[in-house]
C-alpha positions as CSV (number, residue, x, y, z in Angstrom):
1,M,-168.9,152.7,46.7
2,G,-166.1,152.5,49.3
3,S,-162.5,151.8,48.3
4,A,-161.2,148.3,48.4
5,Q,-159.5,147.1,51.6
6,Q,-155.7,147.6,51.4
7,L,-153.8,144.5,52.4
8,H,-150.7,144.4,54.5
9,L,-148.1,141.8,53.5
10,G,-145.1,140.4,55.3
11,V,-142.9,137.5,54.3
12,A,-140.8,135.0,56.2
13,L,-137.1,134.7,55.0
14,D,-136.3,131.5,57.0
15,G,-133.4,129.4,55.7
16,A,-134.1,127.9,52.2
17,G,-137.8,128.2,52.7
18,Q,-140.7,127.1,54.9
19,H,-140.6,123.4,53.9
20,P,-138.1,121.3,55.9
21,A,-136.7,119.8,52.7
22,A,-136.4,123.1,50.8
23,W,-132.6,123.0,51.2
24,R,-132.5,119.7,49.2
25,V,-134.1,121.2,46.1
26,S,-133.1,124.8,46.3
27,D,-130.5,126.3,44.0
28,V,-129.2,128.2,47.0
29,R,-125.9,126.7,48.4
30,P,-126.3,125.5,52.0
31,S,-123.4,127.6,53.1
32,A,-125.2,130.7,51.8
33,L,-127.8,130.3,54.5
34,F,-125.2,131.6,56.9
35,T,-124.4,134.8,55.1
36,A,-126.2,138.2,55.3
37,A,-126.2,138.3,51.5
38,H,-128.7,135.5,51.3
39,Y,-131.2,137.4,53.4
40,L,-130.4,140.7,51.7
41,A,-131.2,139.2,48.3
42,H,-134.6,138.1,49.4
43,A,-135.3,141.3,51.4
44,K,-134.6,143.2,48.1
45,L,-137.2,141.0,46.3
46,A,-139.8,141.9,48.9
47,E,-138.7,145.6,48.9
48,A,-139.1,145.8,45.1
49,A,-142.7,144.7,45.5
50,S,-143.3,147.3,48.3
51,L,-144.2,144.6,50.9
52,D,-144.6,145.8,54.4
53,F,-141.9,143.8,56.1
54,V,-139.8,140.6,56.3
55,T,-139.3,138.4,59.3
56,L,-136.5,136.0,60.3
57,D,-137.1,133.2,62.8
58,D,-134.8,132.7,65.7
59,T,-134.5,130.6,68.9
60,L,-131.8,130.0,71.5
61,A,-131.6,126.3,70.6
62,L,-130.8,124.2,67.5
63,Q,-133.7,123.4,65.2
64,P,-135.3,120.0,66.0
65,G,-135.3,117.2,63.4
66,G,-131.8,115.8,63.0
67,E,-129.8,115.4,59.8
68,E,-132.7,115.9,57.4
69,V,-133.4,119.5,58.3
70,V,-131.4,122.7,58.2
71,R,-129.7,123.1,61.6
72,G,-127.9,126.2,62.8
73,R,-128.9,129.8,62.1
74,L,-127.6,133.4,62.3
75,D,-128.8,135.7,65.0
76,A,-132.0,137.3,63.4
77,L,-131.6,140.8,64.9
78,L,-127.9,141.0,64.0
79,T,-128.6,139.7,60.5
80,F,-131.2,142.4,59.9
81,A,-128.9,145.0,61.4
82,A,-126.3,144.0,58.7
83,I,-128.8,144.5,55.8
84,A,-130.6,147.5,57.2
85,P,-128.2,150.1,55.7
86,V,-128.4,148.6,52.2
87,T,-132.2,148.4,52.1
88,S,-134.5,151.4,51.9
89,G,-138.1,150.6,52.2
90,I,-138.8,147.1,53.6
91,G,-139.6,146.7,57.3
92,L,-137.3,144.4,59.3
93,V,-138.9,142.3,62.0
94,P,-136.5,139.8,63.6
95,T,-137.6,137.3,66.2
96,V,-136.2,137.9,69.7
97,T,-136.6,135.3,72.4
98,T,-137.8,137.2,75.5
99,T,-137.5,134.4,78.2
100,H,-133.7,134.5,78.5
101,T,-133.0,138.0,77.2
102,E,-133.2,141.0,79.5
103,P,-135.7,143.6,78.4
104,F,-133.1,146.4,78.7
105,H,-130.9,144.6,76.1
106,I,-133.9,144.0,73.8
107,S,-134.9,147.6,74.0
108,T,-131.5,148.9,73.1
109,A,-130.9,146.3,70.3
110,V,-134.2,147.0,68.6
111,A,-133.7,150.7,69.0
112,S,-130.3,150.4,67.4
113,L,-131.9,148.4,64.5
114,D,-134.4,151.3,64.1
115,F,-131.6,153.8,63.8
116,A,-129.7,151.5,61.4
117,S,-132.7,151.1,59.2
118,R,-133.9,154.8,59.5
119,G,-137.2,153.8,61.1
120,R,-138.0,150.4,59.6
121,A,-137.5,148.1,62.6
122,G,-139.9,145.9,64.5
123,V,-139.5,142.9,66.8
124,L,-141.4,139.6,66.9
125,A,-141.4,138.9,70.7
126,V,-141.5,135.2,71.4
127,P,-141.2,133.4,74.7
128,S,-139.1,130.2,75.1
129,R,-140.7,126.9,76.3
130,T,-137.9,124.3,75.7
131,E,-135.6,122.6,78.2
132,A,-132.8,123.0,75.7
133,E,-132.9,126.7,75.9
134,V,-133.1,126.6,79.7
135,A,-130.0,124.4,79.7
136,H,-128.0,126.9,77.7
137,F,-128.3,129.5,80.5
138,G,-128.6,127.5,83.7
139,R,-130.2,130.4,85.6
140,R,-133.8,129.3,85.9
141,T,-136.2,126.4,85.6
142,L,-138.5,126.0,82.6
143,P,-141.4,128.4,83.0
144,S,-145.0,127.2,82.5
145,E,-146.7,128.2,79.3
146,V,-148.8,130.8,81.2
147,D,-145.8,132.3,83.0
148,A,-143.8,132.4,79.8
149,E,-146.5,134.3,78.0
150,A,-147.1,136.6,81.0
151,E,-143.3,137.4,81.0
152,N,-143.4,138.1,77.3
153,A,-146.1,140.6,77.9
154,E,-144.1,142.3,80.7
155,V,-141.1,142.5,78.4
156,I,-143.2,144.3,75.7
157,D,-144.4,146.8,78.4
158,V,-140.9,147.4,79.7
159,I,-139.2,147.9,76.3
160,A,-141.8,150.5,75.4
161,R,-141.1,152.4,78.6
162,L,-137.4,152.3,77.9
163,W,-137.9,153.6,74.3
164,D,-139.9,156.5,75.9
165,S,-137.3,157.2,78.6
166,W,-135.7,159.7,76.2
167,E,-138.0,162.3,74.8
168,D,-137.6,163.1,71.1
169,G,-135.9,166.5,71.9
170,A,-133.6,165.2,74.6
171,I,-130.4,165.7,72.5
172,I,-129.9,169.5,72.3
173,R,-126.1,169.8,71.5
174,D,-125.9,173.2,73.1
175,E,-122.3,174.1,72.5
176,P,-122.3,177.5,74.4
177,T,-123.4,175.8,77.6
178,G,-121.7,172.5,77.0
179,R,-124.9,170.5,77.3
180,F,-125.3,167.6,74.9
181,I,-128.7,166.5,76.4
182,D,-131.5,168.1,78.3
183,R,-131.6,166.1,81.5
184,E,-135.2,167.1,82.0
185,K,-136.1,165.0,79.0
186,L,-134.6,161.8,80.3
187,H,-136.8,159.7,82.5
188,Y,-136.4,156.9,85.0
189,V,-138.9,154.2,84.2
190,D,-138.8,152.8,87.7
191,F,-140.6,149.6,86.7
192,E,-141.4,147.0,89.3
193,G,-143.1,144.0,87.8
194,R,-143.6,140.3,88.5
195,F,-140.5,139.3,86.4
196,F,-138.4,142.4,86.2
197,S,-137.2,145.5,88.0
198,V,-135.9,148.1,85.7
199,K,-134.7,151.6,86.6
200,G,-133.8,153.3,83.3
201,P,-133.3,155.4,81.5
202,S,-132.1,153.6,78.4
203,I,-128.6,154.1,77.1
204,T,-130.0,154.6,73.6
205,P,-132.0,157.7,72.6
206,R,-135.6,157.3,71.6
207,P,-135.7,155.4,68.2
208,P,-136.8,157.1,65.0
209,Q,-140.3,155.5,65.1
210,G,-140.6,156.3,68.8
211,H,-141.9,152.7,69.2
212,P,-140.6,150.2,66.7
213,V,-143.4,147.8,65.7
214,V,-144.0,145.0,68.2
215,A,-145.5,141.7,66.8
216,V,-146.5,138.5,68.6
217,Y,-148.0,135.2,67.7
218,G,-151.7,135.0,68.3
219,D,-151.7,131.8,70.4
220,S,-150.7,134.0,73.3
221,P,-153.3,134.9,75.9
222,Y,-151.3,138.1,76.4
223,A,-151.1,139.3,72.8
224,H,-153.3,142.4,73.2
225,G,-150.4,144.8,73.9
226,A,-148.8,144.2,70.4
227,D,-149.1,146.3,67.3
228,V,-149.3,143.2,65.0
229,V,-150.6,139.8,65.8
230,L,-149.7,136.8,63.6
231,V,-152.2,134.0,63.6
232,D,-152.5,130.5,62.1
233,E,-156.0,129.9,63.5
234,I,-158.0,132.4,61.4
235,R,-161.5,131.6,62.6
236,G,-162.5,134.0,65.3
237,A,-159.2,135.7,65.4
238,R,-160.7,139.2,64.9
239,E,-162.9,138.8,67.9
240,R,-159.9,137.8,70.0
241,F,-157.7,140.7,68.8
242,P,-160.0,143.6,67.9
243,D,-157.4,146.4,68.1
244,A,-154.3,144.9,66.5
245,K,-153.2,144.6,62.9
246,L,-154.2,141.0,62.3
247,L,-152.1,139.0,59.8
248,A,-152.7,135.3,59.0
249,G,-149.8,133.0,58.4
250,L,-150.0,131.3,55.0
251,S,-147.4,128.9,53.5
252,I,-147.3,129.1,49.7
253,V,-146.3,126.8,46.9
254,L,-146.7,128.5,43.5
255,A,-146.3,127.6,39.8
256,E,-147.7,128.8,36.5
257,T,-150.4,126.1,36.5
258,E,-152.3,124.5,39.4
259,Q,-151.0,121.0,38.5
260,A,-147.4,122.2,38.4
261,A,-147.9,123.7,41.9
262,I,-149.4,120.4,43.1
263,D,-146.5,118.5,41.6
264,R,-144.0,120.8,43.3
265,R,-145.7,120.3,46.6
266,R,-145.7,116.5,46.2
267,A,-142.0,116.5,45.3
268,L,-141.3,118.3,48.6
269,E,-143.5,115.9,50.5
270,T,-141.5,112.9,49.2
271,Y,-138.8,114.1,51.6
272,A,-140.9,115.3,54.6
273,P,-144.5,116.3,55.5
274,F,-145.6,119.8,54.9
275,P,-145.5,121.9,58.1
276,P,-148.9,122.2,59.8
277,G,-150.9,125.4,59.4
278,P,-152.8,127.2,56.6
279,S,-151.3,126.8,53.1
280,F,-152.0,127.6,49.5
281,T,-150.9,125.6,46.5
282,G,-151.7,127.0,43.1
283,T,-151.0,129.8,40.6
284,P,-149.9,133.3,41.5
285,A,-153.1,134.6,39.9
286,D,-155.4,132.4,41.9
287,L,-153.5,133.4,45.1
288,A,-154.2,137.1,44.2
289,T,-157.9,136.2,44.0
290,E,-157.9,134.2,47.3
291,L,-156.1,136.7,49.5
292,P,-158.6,139.5,49.4
293,R,-161.5,137.0,49.8
294,L,-159.9,135.4,52.9
295,A,-159.1,138.9,54.4
296,A,-162.7,140.2,53.9
297,S,-164.4,137.0,55.2
298,N,-162.3,136.8,58.3
299,G,-161.6,140.4,59.3
300,L,-157.9,140.1,58.5
301,D,-155.6,143.1,57.8
302,G,-153.3,141.0,55.7
303,F,-151.0,138.0,55.6
304,H,-147.6,136.7,56.8
305,L,-146.5,134.6,53.9
306,R,-144.1,131.7,54.2
307,P,-142.6,130.7,50.9
308,A,-142.1,126.9,50.8
309,L,-138.9,127.4,48.7
310,L,-136.7,130.4,48.4
311,P,-136.3,132.2,46.2
312,D,-138.8,130.4,43.9
313,D,-142.1,131.0,45.6
314,L,-141.1,134.5,46.8
315,A,-140.0,135.4,43.2
316,L,-143.3,134.2,41.7
317,F,-145.3,136.0,44.4
318,T,-143.6,139.3,43.9
319,A,-143.5,139.1,40.1
320,E,-147.1,138.0,39.5
321,T,-149.3,138.0,42.6
322,V,-148.4,141.4,43.8
323,P,-149.0,143.1,40.4
324,A,-152.4,141.4,40.3
325,L,-153.3,142.7,43.8
326,Q,-152.2,146.2,42.7
327,A,-154.3,146.0,39.6
328,A,-157.3,145.0,41.8
329,G,-156.6,148.1,44.0
330,V,-156.0,146.1,47.2
331,F,-152.2,146.7,47.6
332,R,-150.1,149.8,47.3
333,Q,-148.3,150.6,44.1
334,S,-145.2,151.8,46.0
335,Y,-144.2,152.9,49.5
336,T,-146.0,156.1,50.6
337,G,-144.1,156.5,53.9
338,A,-140.6,156.1,55.2
339,T,-141.2,153.9,58.3
340,L,-142.6,150.5,59.1
341,R,-145.3,152.3,61.2
342,D,-146.2,154.3,58.1
343,H,-146.5,151.1,56.0
344,L,-148.8,149.6,58.6
345,G,-150.8,152.7,59.2
346,L,-150.0,152.7,62.9
347,G,-149.6,156.5,63.4
348,V,-147.2,158.3,65.7
349,A,-146.2,156.6,68.9
350,A,-147.0,158.8,71.9
351,N,-144.3,159.2,74.6
352,Q,-145.8,158.2,77.9
353,Y,-143.4,160.3,79.9
354,A,-143.5,163.5,77.9
355,E,-145.7,166.4,79.1
356,A,-148.7,167.0,77.0
């Protein structure tokens, strides 16, 4: 008999939780949402349970919705850079908007996060499709959905080239000759694409992972170049993305009894509808039974969990669901590697410019 499939688990740390009204019932003070300590506390919960990574949403415009929703946010990548030195195992995957951000800047920022976290960085690359974001910059017109996704794919290509523009042994620090770097191990990327022209090399040495983990959402027709694809539409997803780590988004509302979880959800829904997409409402034990079943029946590698309320649903998940998954042999007991690529089983990233 073969061993049970090992699940990969990421969790979203957005605001007071996934539900728009979470801030109205959370014990977290609204002002805390704009502190690194808020995200550190929840990242530590995820880390204690040996989860693969945490994500933090970001856009270049205010959240829609008006007075009844949380509006305003910290920069996701900078927030994770702040908590990187005081975490030790959890992967850190901030959202970065690619439409209005130069790939050179993305590559150096994510590489810097990888250095700060000692090899635990990733990036959730997301294109922009709103007039509000276009208006903030005034440099271009709103791209079509197809063009925005194609540009996102080109950014992913370019940032990998820039990460590879320094070979791993480029820094030699040869004091007798006065050479800090081996110039033969720095490379011009000389990229000419539809959206960008990038010379290189990067100003930042090759990051500890070589390639920090690149994630995208699965509604993109250009998602095939990413390491991780996050999907809400589970049916047929494996056929669309045969080579990526495939994680399904799942909002969770948990309580010690099913009725209590239903009551919690109804209480939230008196303020606002639950966000669209797959969700689970029930006990931590039932969720531990459901996750392996969903993964096996749909060819999934794991789940990107969205707690409806922080810290409540994350605390129950890490305290009760994760131990049940561990007891069933479908989730790690502790971290077995040091990097996010290790956690996800992605292997060593080859450098496309280095000689064999």
